N, C-alpha and C positions, 0 to 999 in steps of 0.2 A: 503493500499498500505506501509507503513511504518513497518507494522508486518512481512512482509516477509523476508528480509535480517535478521532481529533479530530471528525468527523462522528458518531460515536456517542455521544460525550460532549453534543455540543450537542443532540443530538435528545433525550437523554433529559434533559438540563436543561430545554428548552423544554418537553417533554411531561409533565413531573412535574406542574406545577400544574394542567394540564389533567386530567390522570386522576385526580388528588386530587380535585378538583372533581366529576368525573364519578362516582367509587368510593367518596365517603368516607361515606355510609351504607348502603351496598351489601356493605361486607368484611366477613365473619366473624370473620377473625384478621389483623388489621393488621399484628401484627409478621412473621408469614411472607411477607405480600405485600410488608412493606418490605425485609425480608432479601433476597426474590427480586428486587425493583427495585433494589436496591443490588449484588445480586451480577453482575447479566445483563451492564451494560455494561464493566463490570471483566473480568470472564471471556472476554467476546467480543474484548477490546484485549489482554490479554495475549499471545497468539501473534503479533501485528502488532509489539509493542514486545519482543520477546525478544532480537532483533537490537541493541537500543538499550540497553544495560545501565545505561546513566547515567540514563534517564527511569524505568525498570520501579521502581525502589526508591520513589519519589518518588509513583507512581500507585498502588505495593502499599500505601504510608502511607494515602494518601487511602481505600484500599479498607477499610483497618482502623479509620481514623476514622468512617467510615460503619457500621461494626458496633458501633462504641462509642457512635455516638449511637441507634442500635436498642436498644441495652442500658440509656442512660440515659433512654430515651423521648422524645428531642429530636428528634420527628419533623418539625418545621418546617422545619429545615434540609437534607431530604431531599425534602420536598413542595414547597419552593419552587424547587429545581432549584440550589440555591447550591453544593452538594457537586458535582455533575457540571458546571458551567460551570467551577469554578474548575480541574476536573481538564483541560478543553478548555483553559482561558486559560495553563495550567502546561505542558501538553504544546507548545501554539504558541509559546509564548515559548523553551522549551529548544530546539526546532528551530530557531527565526529566530534567537535569539540565540547560540547555541554554535558556529555557524562562526567567530563574531568573536572568540572568546576563545582 
């Protein structure tokens, strides 16, 4: 169960540049696509992270940062996958280091 959010964020982080290069000239509404692209992995990971309340606020903050990037039209951090890879690394670090705290 715990691997699903990590795998989701890794998948979106790796596939973001691929989808951007495939669809960059074909998108009619870049903002709507980007909002959907940001919302999907976070929305799918929330049910798996509800029992881990200490990581949920951090993931929620990363989701809000994604929306702020869309409002500011800073798409490069989304399309290069950095936001999603950061979310997966933070999730892995919390789950690996928390038993030692």
